[in-house]
N, CA, C and O of each residue as an XYZ file, in Angstrom:
580
protein
N     -67.422   -102.805    -26.265
C     -66.755   -102.961    -27.545
C     -65.650   -101.909    -27.679
O     -65.825   -100.752    -27.299
N     -64.512   -102.337    -28.226
C     -63.392   -101.458    -28.506
C     -63.329   -101.205    -30.009
O     -63.842   -101.988    -30.810
N     -62.691   -100.096    -30.373
C     -62.503    -99.772    -31.787
C     -61.009    -99.733    -32.080
O     -60.227    -99.170    -31.314
N     -60.621   -100.346    -33.212
C     -59.224   -100.397    -33.614
C     -59.073    -99.935    -35.051
O     -59.958   -100.137    -35.881
N     -57.932    -99.307    -35.333
C     -57.548    -98.946    -36.694
C     -56.222    -99.635    -36.975
O     -55.273    -99.503    -36.204
N     -56.158   -100.368    -38.079
C     -54.953   -101.088    -38.468
C     -54.528   -100.658    -39.863
O     -55.339   -100.191    -40.663
N     -53.229   -100.826    -40.137
C     -52.669   -100.402    -41.414
C     -51.874   -101.544    -42.029
O     -51.075   -102.193    -41.354
N     -52.102   -101.783    -43.317
C     -51.305   -102.721    -44.105
C     -50.652   -101.936    -45.230
O     -51.333   -101.417    -46.114
N     -49.321   -101.851    -45.191
C     -48.579   -101.223    -46.274
C     -47.981   -102.320    -47.149
O     -47.525   -103.349    -46.650
N     -47.990   -102.088    -48.451
C     -47.466   -103.040    -49.429
C     -46.296   -102.375    -50.144
O     -46.441   -101.294    -50.715
N     -45.125   -103.035    -50.108
C     -43.952   -102.453    -50.764
C     -43.888   -102.843    -52.243
O     -44.782   -103.522    -52.749
N     -42.834   -102.414    -52.927
C     -42.719   -102.642    -54.374
C     -42.622   -104.112    -54.750
O     -42.863   -104.462    -55.905
N     -42.272   -104.988    -53.798
C     -42.201   -106.431    -54.064
C     -43.528   -107.134    -53.807
O     -43.698   -108.306    -54.142
N     -44.481   -106.392    -53.200
C     -45.745   -107.009    -52.795
C     -45.695   -107.561    -51.385
O     -46.592   -108.298    -50.977
N     -44.660   -107.217    -50.636
C     -44.516   -107.683    -49.255
C     -45.320   -106.775    -48.325
O     -45.508   -105.592    -48.608
N     -45.792   -107.343    -47.209
C     -46.634   -106.622    -46.246
C     -45.833   -106.162    -45.036
O     -44.990   -106.898    -44.521
N     -46.101   -104.948    -44.589
C     -45.479   -104.463    -43.356
C     -46.226   -105.067    -42.172
O     -47.415   -104.813    -41.980
N     -45.512   -105.873    -41.378
C     -46.096   -106.519    -40.204
C     -45.243   -106.251    -38.974
O     -44.042   -105.996    -39.065
N     -45.892   -106.316    -37.840
C     -45.234   -106.076    -36.555
C     -45.147   -107.368    -35.753
O     -46.148   -108.056    -35.553
N     -43.939   -107.687    -35.298
C     -43.786   -108.778    -34.335
C     -43.941   -108.167    -32.949
O     -43.114   -107.366    -32.513
N     -45.009   -108.555    -32.265
C     -45.304   -108.016    -30.945
C     -44.363   -108.650    -29.917
O     -43.941   -109.795    -30.075
N     -44.044   -107.905    -28.881
C     -43.216   -108.463    -27.816
C     -44.118   -109.055    -26.737
O     -45.306   -109.272    -26.975
N     -43.568   -109.315    -25.561
C     -44.324   -109.981    -24.494
C     -45.227   -109.042    -23.698
O     -45.961   -109.508    -22.827
N     -45.201   -107.745    -23.964
C     -45.907   -106.773    -23.132
C     -47.380   -106.507    -23.447
O     -48.120   -106.190    -22.516
N     -47.860   -106.611    -24.689
C     -49.256   -106.247    -24.953
C     -50.257   -107.183    -24.260
O     -49.999   -108.370    -24.061
N     -51.388   -106.611    -23.907
C     -52.484   -107.399    -23.336
C     -53.061   -108.316    -24.413
O     -53.378   -109.475    -24.144
N     -53.193   -107.795    -25.623
C     -53.758   -108.549    -26.743
C     -52.639   -109.244    -27.521
O     -51.717   -108.589    -28.007
N     -52.722   -110.552    -27.637
C     -51.854   -111.348    -28.510
C     -50.359   -111.056    -28.397
O     -49.726   -110.732    -29.402
N     -49.774   -111.162    -27.192
C     -48.324   -110.960    -27.089
C     -47.572   -112.013    -27.897
O     -48.051   -113.130    -28.091
N     -46.402   -111.637    -28.354
C     -45.470   -112.520    -29.060
C     -46.062   -113.178    -30.308
O     -45.778   -114.335    -30.616
N     -46.883   -112.415    -31.008
C     -47.444   -112.864    -32.284
C     -47.226   -111.756    -33.305
O     -46.893   -110.625    -32.951
N     -47.418   -112.093    -34.566
C     -47.283   -111.127    -35.648
C     -48.647   -110.518    -35.962
O     -49.655   -111.220    -36.039
N     -48.656   -109.208    -36.140
C     -49.909   -108.531    -36.437
C     -49.694   -107.298    -37.285
O     -48.604   -107.046    -37.799
N     -50.753   -106.548    -37.415
C     -50.738   -105.323    -38.200
C     -50.333   -104.151    -37.327
O     -50.552   -104.157    -36.116
N     -49.749   -103.159    -37.945
C     -49.506   -101.897    -37.266
C     -50.862   -101.288    -36.974
O     -51.760   -101.341    -37.814
N     -51.022   -100.708    -35.788
C     -52.292   -100.074    -35.460
C     -52.604   -100.201    -33.991
O     -51.794   -100.691    -33.204
N     -53.802    -99.748    -33.627
C     -54.192    -99.811    -32.232
C     -55.547    -99.191    -31.989
O     -56.348    -99.000    -32.904
N     -55.781    -98.878    -30.712
C     -57.070    -98.335    -30.283
C     -57.383    -96.989    -30.937
O     -56.505    -96.144    -31.109
N     -58.640    -96.814    -31.291
C     -59.156    -95.527    -31.722
C     -59.584    -94.804    -30.453
O     -60.389    -95.322    -29.678
N     -59.048    -93.618    -30.244
C     -59.335    -92.874    -29.019
C     -60.753    -92.294    -29.050
O     -61.339    -92.117    -30.118
N     -61.292    -92.005    -27.868
C     -62.622    -91.390    -27.770
C     -62.655    -90.101    -28.586
O     -61.777    -89.249    -28.452
N     -63.666    -89.968    -29.423
C     -63.827    -88.779    -30.251
C     -62.977    -88.768    -31.505
O     -63.063    -87.834    -32.302
N     -62.159    -89.788    -31.693
C     -61.277    -89.859    -32.856
C     -61.936    -90.683    -33.968
O     -62.647    -91.648    -33.687
N     -61.707    -90.313    -35.199
C     -62.184    -91.065    -36.345
C     -61.185    -92.193    -36.652
O     -59.997    -92.080    -36.349
N     -61.682    -93.270    -37.252
C     -60.817    -94.402    -37.606
C     -59.647    -93.976    -38.488
O     -58.507    -94.365    -38.236
N     -59.921    -93.185    -39.515
C     -58.865    -92.799    -40.451
C     -57.759    -92.021    -39.743
O     -56.576    -92.284    -39.957
N     -58.141    -91.074    -38.909
C     -57.147    -90.301    -38.156
C     -56.328    -91.223    -37.253
O     -55.117    -91.051    -37.113
N     -56.990    -92.190    -36.648
C     -56.291    -93.147    -35.785
C     -55.304    -93.990    -36.583
O     -54.218    -94.298    -36.091
N     -55.664    -94.366    -37.801
C     -54.765    -95.163    -38.639
C     -53.477    -94.390    -38.922
O     -52.385    -94.942    -38.784
N     -53.590    -93.126    -39.313
C     -52.400    -92.300    -39.568
C     -51.593    -92.099    -38.287
O     -50.365    -92.177    -38.307
N     -52.278    -91.842    -37.179
C     -51.600    -91.619    -35.900
C     -50.842    -92.864    -35.463
O     -49.667    -92.786    -35.106
N     -51.514    -94.017    -35.490
C     -50.881    -95.267    -35.059
C     -49.697    -95.620    -35.953
O     -48.662    -96.067    -35.460
N     -49.840    -95.423    -37.261
C     -48.739    -95.695    -38.184
C     -47.525    -94.841    -37.813
O     -46.407    -95.353    -37.749
N     -47.732    -93.566    -37.572
C     -46.624    -92.671    -37.224
C     -46.011    -93.053    -35.872
O     -44.788    -93.085    -35.731
N     -46.856    -93.340    -34.886
C     -46.353    -93.690    -33.554
C     -45.543    -94.979    -33.559
O     -44.507    -95.065    -32.900
N     -46.006    -95.976    -34.295
C     -45.380    -97.291    -34.234
C     -44.236    -97.470    -35.224
O     -43.377    -98.326    -35.014
N     -44.203    -96.675    -36.308
C     -43.190    -96.888    -37.348
C     -42.382    -95.645    -37.712
O     -41.347    -95.756    -38.370
N     -42.837    -94.469    -37.296
C     -42.192    -93.235    -37.712
C     -42.596    -92.796    -39.112
O     -42.150    -91.750    -39.583
N     -43.430    -93.577    -39.781
C     -43.862    -93.267    -41.148
C     -45.040    -92.300    -41.097
O     -46.060    -92.567    -40.460
N     -44.876    -91.178    -41.779
C     -45.945    -90.182    -41.866
C     -46.357    -90.052    -43.331
O     -45.659    -89.443    -44.143
N     -47.499    -90.635    -43.638
C     -48.007    -90.569    -45.008
C     -48.877    -89.324    -45.167
O     -49.493    -88.868    -44.203
N     -48.928    -88.771    -46.387
C     -49.777    -87.599    -46.611
C     -51.254    -87.970    -46.546
O     -51.622    -89.110    -46.829
N     -52.100    -87.011    -46.173
C     -53.539    -87.273    -46.155
C     -53.998    -87.828    -47.498
O     -53.571    -87.368    -48.557
N     -54.874    -88.821    -47.435
C     -55.394    -89.441    -48.637
C     -54.574    -90.616    -49.140
O     -54.994    -91.303    -50.071
N     -53.404    -90.863    -48.539
C     -52.557    -91.976    -48.980
C     -53.153    -93.326    -48.573
O     -53.029    -94.309    -49.304
N     -53.796    -93.369    -47.410
C     -54.414    -94.615    -46.939
C     -55.835    -94.717    -47.481
O     -56.551    -93.723    -47.594
N     -56.219    -95.937    -47.811
C     -57.576    -96.204    -48.303
C     -58.193    -97.292    -47.433
O     -57.541    -98.286    -47.114
N     -59.441    -97.100    -47.054
C     -60.128    -98.112    -46.255
C     -60.307    -99.371    -47.088
O     -60.899    -99.336    -48.167
N     -59.789   -100.483    -46.579
C     -59.960   -101.763    -47.272
C     -61.195   -102.487    -46.759
O     -62.035   -102.923    -47.547
N     -61.309   -102.614    -45.446
C     -62.397   -103.417    -44.890
C     -62.574   -103.111    -43.405
O     -61.633   -102.706    -42.723
N     -63.789   -103.312    -42.921
C     -64.036   -103.289    -41.480
C     -64.407   -104.710    -41.079
O     -65.259   -105.338    -41.707
N     -63.769   -105.205    -40.043
C     -64.018   -106.558    -39.562
C     -64.277   -106.519    -38.063
O     -63.897   -105.577    -37.368
N     -64.931   -107.564    -37.589
C     -65.107   -107.729    -36.147
C     -64.151   -108.806    -35.684
O     -64.049   -109.867    -36.299
N     -63.451   -108.529    -34.598
C     -62.453   -109.454    -34.066
C     -62.754   -109.696    -32.591
O     -62.929   -108.751    -31.822
N     -62.813   -110.975    -32.202
C     -62.991   -111.299    -30.790
C     -61.626   -111.305    -30.122
O     -60.719   -112.027    -30.535
N     -61.493   -110.484    -29.077
C     -60.243   -110.428    -28.316
C     -60.448   -111.122    -26.969
O     -61.184   -110.637    -26.109
N     -59.787   -112.258    -26.808
C     -59.876   -113.021    -25.556
C     -59.516   -112.175    -24.346
O     -60.141   -112.295    -23.291
N     -58.510   -111.320    -24.495
C     -58.034   -110.517    -23.365
C     -59.134   -109.615    -22.807
O     -59.173   -109.355    -21.605
N     -60.028   -109.138    -23.676
C     -61.115   -108.263    -23.247
C     -62.447   -109.005    -23.134
O     -63.355   -108.562    -22.431
N     -62.554   -110.134    -23.830
C     -63.820   -110.848    -23.876
C     -64.864   -110.107    -24.689
O     -66.062   -110.218    -24.428
N     -64.398   -109.339    -25.688
C     -65.318   -108.532    -26.487
C     -65.102   -108.754    -27.974
O     -64.015   -109.124    -28.418
N     -66.163   -108.520    -28.730
C     -66.111   -108.518    -30.187
C     -65.911   -107.068    -30.590
O     -66.784   -106.229    -30.368
N     -64.759   -106.773    -31.185
C     -64.346   -105.393    -31.419
C     -64.296   -105.049    -32.908
O     -63.947   -105.885    -33.742
N     -64.648   -103.814    -33.219
C     -64.614   -103.326    -34.599
C     -63.192   -102.902    -34.962
O     -62.535   -102.164    -34.228
N     -62.738   -103.390    -36.116
C     -61.407   -103.046    -36.616
C     -61.511   -102.615    -38.066
O     -62.020   -103.355    -38.908
N     -61.024   -101.408    -38.359
C     -60.932   -100.965    -39.747
C     -59.503   -101.155    -40.210
O     -58.556   -100.836    -39.491
N     -59.354   -101.682    -41.424
C     -58.045   -101.933    -42.013
C     -57.844   -100.946    -43.159
O     -58.628   -100.909    -44.107
N     -56.785   -100.150    -43.056
C     -56.436    -99.142    -44.046
C     -55.200    -99.607    -44.789
O     -54.288   -100.155    -44.169
N     -55.138    -99.408    -46.101
C     -54.063    -99.952    -46.927
C     -53.467    -98.883    -47.842
O     -54.102    -97.878    -48.162
N     -52.205    -99.142    -48.254
C     -51.542    -98.271    -49.224
C     -50.341    -98.990    -49.806
O     -49.710    -99.809    -49.137
N     -50.028    -98.681    -51.057
C     -48.779    -99.101    -51.676
C     -47.750    -98.018    -51.360
O     -48.049    -96.828    -51.460
N     -46.538    -98.429    -50.979
C     -45.512    -97.464    -50.585
C     -44.164    -97.816    -51.211
O     -43.897    -98.968    -51.555
N     -43.333    -96.799    -51.346
C     -41.948    -96.985    -51.788
C     -41.050    -96.859    -50.567
O     -40.219    -95.956    -50.484
N     -41.227    -97.773    -49.626
C     -40.452    -97.790    -48.391
C     -39.735    -99.125    -48.276
O     -40.107   -100.099    -48.930
N     -38.698    -99.165    -47.434
C     -37.997   -100.403    -47.114
C     -37.929   -100.530    -45.598
O     -38.334    -99.621    -44.874
N     -37.419   -101.649    -45.125
C     -37.251   -101.840    -43.682
C     -36.409   -100.722    -43.061
O     -36.621   -100.363    -41.902
N     -35.466   -100.176    -43.812
C     -34.601    -99.111    -43.309
C     -35.373    -97.824    -43.018
O     -34.898    -96.982    -42.256
N     -36.547    -97.663    -43.608
C     -37.365    -96.471    -43.382
C     -38.223    -96.570    -42.127
O     -38.844    -95.587    -41.721
N     -38.262    -97.742    -41.512
C     -39.145    -97.996    -40.371
C     -38.393    -97.800    -39.064
O     -37.315    -98.360    -38.863
N     -38.971    -97.003    -38.181
C     -38.442    -96.823    -36.828
C     -39.392    -97.566    -35.904
O     -40.568    -97.215    -35.808
N     -38.894    -98.583    -35.228
C     -39.759    -99.421    -34.387
C     -40.097    -98.671    -33.101
O     -39.238    -98.454    -32.246
N     -41.371    -98.278    -32.983
C     -41.833    -97.573    -31.806
C     -42.554    -98.481    -30.829
O     -42.862    -98.082    -29.706
N     -42.820    -99.702    -31.261
C     -43.558   -100.650    -30.417
C     -43.322   -102.051    -30.963
O     -43.321   -102.255    -32.177
N     -43.123   -103.010    -30.076
C     -42.936   -104.393    -30.493
C     -41.465   -104.740    -30.690
O     -40.583   -103.907    -30.485
N     -41.216   -105.992    -31.093
C     -39.842   -106.476    -31.325
C     -39.278   -105.963    -32.634
O     -38.134   -105.514    -32.707
N     -40.107   -106.040    -33.671
C     -39.667   -105.574    -34.986
C     -40.890   -105.281    -35.847
O     -41.968   -105.841    -35.647
N     -40.687   -104.391    -36.808
C     -41.707   -104.081    -37.805
C     -40.983   -104.112    -39.140
O     -40.134   -103.267    -39.419
N     -41.329   -105.097    -39.963
C     -40.607   -105.335    -41.212
C     -41.581   -105.728    -42.319
O     -42.713   -106.139    -42.063
N     -41.109   -105.591    -43.556
C     -41.875   -106.078    -44.688
C     -41.648   -107.585    -44.798
O     -40.512   -108.059    -44.762
N     -42.748   -108.327    -44.933
C     -42.713   -109.794    -44.917
C     -43.259   -110.331    -46.237
O     -44.297   -109.889    -46.730
N     -42.533   -111.291    -46.788
C     -42.939   -111.940    -48.035
C     -44.308   -112.587    -47.827
O     -44.537   -113.186    -46.777
N     -45.217   -112.487    -48.783
C     -46.586   -112.966    -48.601
C     -46.717   -114.412    -48.129
O     -47.499   -114.685    -47.218
N     -45.981   -115.334    -48.717
C     -46.127   -116.736    -48.296
C     -45.605   -116.957    -46.881
O     -46.121   -117.809    -46.157
N     -44.598   -116.208    -46.484
C     -44.104   -116.279    -45.104
C     -45.168   -115.704    -44.161
O     -45.429   -116.259    -43.093
N     -45.777   -114.587    -44.570
C     -46.813   -113.953    -43.741
C     -47.969   -114.910    -43.461
O     -48.563   -114.873    -42.384
N     -48.281   -115.754    -44.421
C     -49.366   -116.730    -44.232
C     -49.015   -117.780    -43.175
O     -49.911   -118.375    -42.576
N     -47.731   -118.010    -42.945
C     -47.290   -119.085    -42.040
C     -46.964   -118.601    -40.625
O     -46.823   -119.421    -39.718
N     -46.844   -117.320    -40.425
C     -46.471   -116.792    -39.112
C     -47.553   -117.050    -38.075
O     -48.730   -117.190    -38.409
N     -47.145   -117.111    -36.820
C     -48.107   -117.179    -35.720
C     -48.643   -115.763    -35.542
O     -47.941   -114.882    -35.044
N     -49.904   -115.550    -35.956
C     -50.470   -114.215    -36.048
C     -51.454   -113.911    -34.922
O     -51.956   -114.805    -34.240
N     -51.710   -112.616    -34.756
C     -52.708   -112.142    -33.804
C     -54.099   -112.589    -34.253
O     -54.277   -113.051    -35.380
N     -55.078   -112.447    -33.363
C     -56.459   -112.817    -33.703
C     -56.923   -112.059    -34.942
O     -57.534   -112.645    -35.836
N     -56.640   -110.772    -35.001
C     -57.065   -109.974    -36.157
C     -56.318   -110.393    -37.414
O     -56.932   -110.589    -38.462
N     -55.013   -110.531    -37.320
C     -54.191   -110.839    -38.496
C     -54.428   -112.248    -39.021
O     -54.165   -112.519    -40.193
N     -54.917   -113.146    -38.179
C     -55.188   -114.517    -38.616
C     -56.178   -114.534    -39.767
O     -56.044   -115.337    -40.691
N     -57.154   -113.670    -39.721
C     -58.149   -113.566    -40.797
C     -57.753   -112.523    -41.829
O     -57.867   -112.758    -43.032
N     -57.287   -111.370    -41.358
C     -57.046   -110.240    -42.255
C     -55.933   -110.521    -43.259
O     -56.099   -110.239    -44.446
N     -54.812   -111.065    -42.817
C     -53.664   -111.249    -43.719
C     -54.011   -112.143    -44.913
O     -53.818   -111.719    -46.052
N     -54.515   -113.362    -44.698
C     -54.829   -114.177    -45.884
C     -55.954   -113.595    -46.743
O     -55.905   -113.682    -47.970
N     -56.967   -113.004    -46.104
C     -58.055   -112.404    -46.882
C     -57.539   -111.270    -47.759
O     -57.930   -111.143    -48.919
N     -56.662   -110.453    -47.196
C     -56.101   -109.343    -47.963
C     -55.230   -109.860    -49.108
O     -55.348   -109.390    -50.240
N     -54.358   -110.826    -48.814
C     -53.472   -111.368    -49.852
C     -54.248   -112.018    -50.997
O     -53.768   -112.051    -52.129
N     -55.434   -112.531    -50.713
C     -56.263   -113.171    -51.736
C     -57.206   -112.191    -52.436
O     -57.987   -112.589    -53.301
N     -57.134   -110.916    -52.065
C     -58.101   -109.943    -52.568
C     -57.649   -109.256    -53.856
O     -56.460   -109.183    -54.170
N     -58.632   -108.764    -54.577
C     -58.371   -107.956    -55.759
C     -57.677   -106.652    -55.359
O     -56.874   -106.120    -56.126
N     -57.975   -106.141    -54.184
C     -57.347   -104.903    -53.707
C     -55.837   -105.075    -53.550
O     -55.076   -104.169    -53.891
N     -55.396   -106.224    -53.039
C     -53.963   -106.496    -52.920
C     -53.333   -106.541    -54.318
O     -52.282   -105.942    -54.547
N     -53.968   -107.239    -55.233
C     -53.434   -107.312    -56.606
C     -53.337   -105.925    -57.222
O     -52.372   -105.618    -57.921
N     -54.321   -105.097    -56.967
C     -54.315   -103.734    -57.508
C     -53.157   -102.935    -56.913
O     -52.479   -102.200    -57.632
N     -52.926   -103.072    -55.613
C     -51.819   -102.333    -54.983
C     -50.465   -102.806    -55.517
O     -49.567   -101.992    -55.729
N     -50.314   -104.108    -55.733
C     -49.039   -104.602    -56.248
C     -48.847   -104.168    -57.696
O     -47.714   -103.969    -58.133
N     -49.934   -104.020    -58.444
C     -49.837   -103.542    -59.823
C     -49.384   -102.085    -59.900
O     -48.807   -101.660    -60.901
N     -49.650   -101.313    -58.824
C     -49.240    -99.913    -58.803
C     -47.715    -99.786    -58.881
O     -47.194    -98.757    -59.311
N     -47.007   -100.837    -58.464
C     -45.539   -100.810    -58.479
C     -44.959   -101.484    -59.710
O     -43.748   -101.446    -59.927
N     -45.814   -102.103    -60.520
C     -45.308   -102.856    -61.692
C     -44.892   -101.942    -62.823
O     -44.449   -102.416    -63.869
């Protein structure tokens, strides 16, 4: 089993920060997914979420800015394993111009209805619609109202 930490940021419009993966990843190439990645040996999920966010986007949030939304199990065909994934969330005052793409084709804020229609990774296929339908998403969007 592998461990993953993923991050969903919500901007002032209620749009989600998503990554369009390129052809290189072992897991779900050329699909849309969440920012994040493997939790290293001896590393905590939360620390991995902040690290992955900074590595992949250049965004460095202060400690306590991310909140654990949910832990899910995701089957990854590439590994043949059911893997634990923690999803960390935050409302942010960022735009696409604040994002430095450190991995993938692009990392941009995506309108919710568009996000539901994208060809998504195995994890994002479940996580994105569940999050958009959640009270937690509504609460984060209310923080900007």
